[in-house]
C-alpha positions as CSV (number, residue, x, y, z in Angstrom):
1,X,23.1,-8.9,-41.1
2,X,20.0,-6.7,-40.7
3,X,18.0,-9.9,-40.3
4,X,20.1,-11.0,-37.3
5,X,20.0,-7.5,-35.7
6,X,16.2,-7.5,-36.1
7,X,15.9,-10.9,-34.5
8,X,18.2,-9.9,-31.7
9,X,16.1,-6.7,-31.1
10,X,12.9,-8.7,-31.0
11,X,14.4,-11.2,-28.5
12,X,15.8,-8.4,-26.4
13,X,12.5,-6.6,-26.2
14,X,10.8,-9.8,-25.3
15,X,13.2,-10.4,-22.4
16,X,13.0,-6.8,-21.2
17,X,9.2,-7.1,-21.1
18,X,9.4,-10.4,-19.2
19,X,11.9,-8.7,-16.7
20,X,9.5,-5.8,-16.3
21,X,11.9,-3.1,-17.4
22,X,9.5,-0.8,-19.4
23,X,12.0,2.1,-19.9
24,X,14.7,-0.1,-21.2
25,X,12.1,-1.8,-23.4
26,X,10.9,1.5,-24.9
27,X,14.4,3.1,-25.2
28,X,16.6,0.2,-26.3
29,X,16.3,0.6,-30.1
30,X,16.9,4.4,-29.9
31,X,19.8,4.1,-27.5
32,X,21.3,1.3,-29.7
33,X,21.2,3.8,-32.6
34,X,22.8,6.5,-30.6
35,X,25.6,4.2,-29.4
36,X,26.3,3.1,-32.9
37,X,26.6,6.7,-34.1
38,X,28.8,7.6,-31.1
39,X,30.9,4.5,-31.4
40,X,30.0,3.4,-27.9
41,X,30.7,-0.3,-27.0
42,X,28.2,-2.8,-25.7
43,X,29.0,-2.0,-22.0
44,X,28.4,1.7,-22.7
45,X,25.1,0.8,-24.4
46,X,24.0,-1.3,-21.3
47,X,25.1,1.4,-18.9
48,X,23.0,4.1,-20.7
49,X,19.9,1.8,-20.7
50,X,20.3,0.9,-17.0
51,X,20.6,4.6,-16.1
52,X,17.4,5.5,-17.9
53,X,15.6,2.6,-16.2
54,X,16.8,3.6,-12.8
55,X,15.9,7.3,-13.2
56,X,12.4,6.4,-14.4
57,X,12.0,3.8,-11.7
58,X,12.9,6.3,-9.0
59,X,10.5,8.8,-10.5
60,X,7.6,6.3,-10.6
61,X,8.4,5.3,-7.0
62,X,8.3,8.9,-5.9
63,X,5.0,9.4,-7.6
64,X,3.6,6.4,-5.8
65,X,4.8,7.7,-2.5
66,X,3.1,11.1,-3.2
67,X,-0.1,9.4,-4.1
68,X,0.0,7.2,-1.0
69,X,0.6,10.2,1.3
70,X,-1.9,11.8,0.2
71,X,-1.3,15.6,0.4
72,X,-4.3,17.9,0.1
73,X,-2.3,20.1,-2.4
74,X,1.2,20.4,-3.8
75,X,3.3,22.9,-1.9
76,X,7.0,23.6,-2.0
77,X,9.4,25.7,0.0
78,X,10.2,27.8,-3.1
79,X,6.5,29.0,-3.2
80,X,6.5,30.0,0.5
81,X,6.6,33.7,1.2
82,X,9.2,34.1,4.0
83,X,8.9,37.9,3.8
84,X,5.3,37.7,4.9
85,X,6.3,35.3,7.6
86,X,9.7,36.4,8.9
87,X,9.2,34.5,12.2
88,X,10.1,31.3,10.3
89,X,13.8,30.9,9.7
90,X,14.4,30.2,6.0
91,X,17.8,28.7,6.6
92,X,16.5,26.2,9.2
93,X,13.6,25.3,6.8
94,X,16.2,24.6,4.0
95,X,18.2,22.5,6.4
96,X,15.1,20.5,7.4
97,X,14.2,20.0,3.8
98,X,17.4,17.8,3.4
99,X,15.7,15.3,5.7
100,X,18.4,14.6,8.3
101,X,15.7,14.9,11.0
102,X,14.0,11.8,9.5
103,X,17.2,9.7,9.9
104,X,17.4,10.9,13.6
105,X,13.7,10.2,14.2
106,X,13.2,13.8,15.2
107,X,9.8,15.5,15.3
108,X,8.7,19.0,14.1
109,X,6.0,21.0,15.9
110,X,4.7,24.0,13.9
111,X,2.8,26.3,16.2
112,X,0.9,29.5,15.3
113,X,-2.3,31.2,14.3
114,X,-4.5,29.9,11.5
115,X,-3.4,31.0,8.1
116,X,0.3,31.5,8.9
117,X,1.7,28.9,6.6
118,X,2.1,25.9,8.9
119,X,0.3,23.4,6.7
120,X,2.3,24.7,3.7
121,X,5.6,24.1,5.5
122,X,4.5,20.6,6.7
123,X,3.4,19.7,3.2
124,X,6.6,20.9,1.6
125,X,8.6,18.8,4.1
126,X,6.5,15.8,3.4
127,X,6.8,16.1,-0.4
128,X,10.6,16.4,0.0
129,X,10.6,13.3,2.1
130,X,8.7,11.4,-0.6
131,X,11.4,12.4,-3.0
132,X,14.1,11.1,-0.7
133,X,12.5,7.6,-0.7
134,X,10.6,8.0,2.6
135,X,7.2,6.6,3.4
136,X,4.9,9.5,4.4
137,X,1.2,9.9,5.4
138,X,-0.6,13.2,5.8
139,X,-3.7,13.3,8.0
140,X,-5.8,16.1,9.5
141,X,-5.9,15.2,13.2
142,X,-9.7,14.9,13.2
143,X,-9.5,12.6,10.1
144,X,-7.0,10.3,11.8
145,X,-9.0,10.1,15.0
146,X,-12.1,9.3,13.0
147,X,-10.2,6.5,11.2
148,X,-8.9,5.2,14.5
149,X,-12.4,5.1,16.1
150,X,-13.9,3.4,13.0
151,X,-11.0,0.8,12.9
152,X,-11.6,0.1,16.6
153,X,-15.4,-0.3,16.0
154,X,-14.6,-2.7,13.1
155,X,-11.9,-4.6,15.0
156,X,-9.4,-3.5,12.4
157,X,-7.3,-1.2,14.7
158,X,-4.3,-3.5,14.8
159,X,-4.0,-3.4,11.0
160,X,-4.2,0.4,10.9
161,X,-1.6,0.8,13.7
162,X,0.7,-1.6,11.9
163,X,0.4,0.5,8.7
164,X,1.3,3.7,10.6
165,X,4.2,2.0,12.3
166,X,5.8,1.3,8.9
167,X,6.0,5.0,8.0
168,X,9.1,7.2,8.1
169,X,7.1,10.4,8.5
170,X,3.6,11.0,9.9
171,X,2.2,14.5,9.3
172,X,-0.8,15.5,11.6
173,X,-2.4,18.7,10.5
174,X,-4.6,21.1,12.4
175,X,-4.5,19.9,15.9
176,X,-6.7,22.1,18.1
177,X,-9.7,22.9,16.0
178,X,-12.0,20.1,17.3
179,X,-11.9,18.5,20.8
180,X,-11.5,14.7,20.7
181,X,-13.6,12.3,22.7
182,X,-12.0,10.5,25.6
183,X,-11.6,7.3,23.5
184,X,-10.4,9.3,20.5
185,X,-7.8,11.1,22.6
186,X,-6.5,7.8,24.0
187,X,-6.2,6.3,20.5
188,X,-4.4,9.5,19.2
189,X,-2.0,9.3,22.2
190,X,-1.4,5.6,21.4
191,X,-0.3,6.6,17.8
192,X,2.1,9.2,19.3
193,X,3.4,6.7,21.8
194,X,4.0,4.1,19.1
195,X,5.8,6.6,16.8
196,X,8.1,7.7,19.6
197,X,11.8,7.1,18.5
198,X,10.6,4.9,15.6
199,X,9.5,7.5,13.1
200,X,9.3,11.3,12.7
201,X,6.1,13.2,13.4
202,X,5.2,16.7,12.1
203,X,2.2,18.4,13.9
204,X,0.7,21.7,13.0
205,X,-1.4,23.4,15.7
206,X,-3.0,26.7,16.5
207,X,-2.9,26.0,20.2
208,X,0.0,26.8,22.6
209,X,1.1,23.6,24.4
210,X,-0.6,24.6,27.7
211,X,-4.0,24.5,25.9
212,X,-3.6,21.1,24.3
213,X,-5.8,19.7,27.1
214,X,-8.7,21.4,25.2
215,X,-8.2,18.7,22.5
216,X,-6.9,15.8,24.5
217,X,-9.0,16.4,27.6
218,X,-6.7,14.8,30.3
219,X,-3.8,16.7,31.6
220,X,-2.0,13.4,32.2
221,X,-2.5,12.3,28.6
222,X,-1.5,15.8,27.3
223,X,1.7,15.8,29.4
224,X,2.7,12.3,28.3
225,X,2.0,13.2,24.6
226,X,4.1,16.4,24.8
227,X,6.9,14.6,26.7
228,X,7.3,12.2,23.7
229,X,6.8,14.7,21.0
230,X,9.1,17.4,22.3
231,X,12.0,15.0,22.9
232,X,14.3,15.4,19.9
233,X,12.1,18.0,18.4
234,X,12.2,21.2,16.3
235,X,9.6,23.7,17.6
236,X,8.8,26.3,15.0
237,X,6.5,29.3,15.8
238,X,4.7,31.0,13.0
239,X,3.5,34.4,14.4
240,X,1.9,37.2,12.5
241,X,-1.3,37.8,10.6
242,X,-3.0,35.2,8.5
243,X,-2.0,35.0,4.8
244,X,-5.7,34.7,3.8
245,X,-6.5,37.8,5.9
246,X,-3.6,39.7,4.3
247,X,-4.8,38.6,0.8
248,X,-8.3,39.7,1.5
249,X,-7.1,43.1,2.7
250,X,-5.0,43.5,-0.4
251,X,-7.9,42.6,-2.7
252,X,-10.2,45.0,-0.9
253,X,-7.7,47.8,-1.1
254,X,-7.2,47.1,-4.8
255,X,-11.0,47.2,-5.5
256,X,-11.3,50.4,-3.5
257,X,-8.4,52.0,-5.5
258,X,-9.9,50.8,-8.7
259,X,-13.3,52.2,-7.8
260,X,-11.9,55.6,-6.9
261,X,-10.0,55.8,-10.2
262,X,-13.2,55.1,-12.2
263,X,-15.0,57.8,-10.2
264,X,-12.4,60.4,-11.1
């Protein structure tokens, strides 16, 4: 009897390997033992194996999506300090985290001074989207414009635009720090125009809308871009002092207090 069971196990492992089911392959012997102990029938055994395979497959797929994004760092909403940034509504953030805006092809514009947590929020939303099975890309605006210009120079622009059009969410970080060239601004607008009502876009910017011409140059181009972005859009304003500045002040105060204690 043991001989038959061993032969069956070897054959099962061979078939699972051929079918590319690594989790079922690695767990089948252990699950078979558990099912025998728990007096679970063959359908229950198969169900347990399938569940393990699906869970692990979803985890691996989410990891691939995170790697493909790629985010500059791992940020979550749980690690965001809403007390230091009360202008951002925690309830709304939690609602956005569920991802319904992605199904509705809505955009999110995060506006505010440097260091107020805009990139943190954008990254947290992007990571959540990856976990929900969405295809996400994260770019700094200057990085994307450089890629577009290089692709245009190498006659590869169509391929890059096709890749971007297949996304569910495009995150564009730090619009406003470096003015774009005329061609760069036009290529950037083309991405926004193509994304309109096809996928969601999240943009973080330190510039009020009326100053976007400082980046895009043309008032006509800026108006057309904002018209598309603000239609079906959540506009979130992060006011207040920079986190980095607050942290620097705290550390300076701490050092000062420490120095005074030692003097005494």
